[in-house]
Residue, then its C-alpha position, 0 to 999 in steps of 0.5 A: m320559647s323559654e320564659q324570660v327570667e327576672m334577673i333583679p327581683g322587684n327590679s330593685l337592689i335596695t334592701k333594709t339590711p345587709e342580711e337582706g342584701r346577702q339573701l338577695a345576692v344569693k337569689m340573684a346568683r341562682l337566677v343567673i344559673k336559671a337564665t344560663q340553663p333554663d331547662a329545670a331537668v338539666r339543672e336537676k341532673l347537673r346538681p349532684i355534679y357541682a354539689e361535690d366539686a369544690a372549684m364549682l362551689i367556690a365559683i358560685g361563692q364568687v358570683v354571690a360575692s360580686e352580686f353582694a358588692t353591687i347590692a352593698a354599693a347600691n345601699n351604701y352599707w359601708k358608709 
């Protein structure tokens, strides 16, 4: 049985600064990958493939941007 991945670290989207929010967005995007592919060996094997694929890198950038938009809204950064 695979371990349960905590998708929102600390169960909160609230951060002190937009920079901390951006870092949280990156962490949350990484957790999506871990939850989607829980086998660390498989993730490690696939890393060189997506690390050199521009489309895959753009896709993860979009995931981070979506996560950050949610965090920014929760923190009212753009008031």
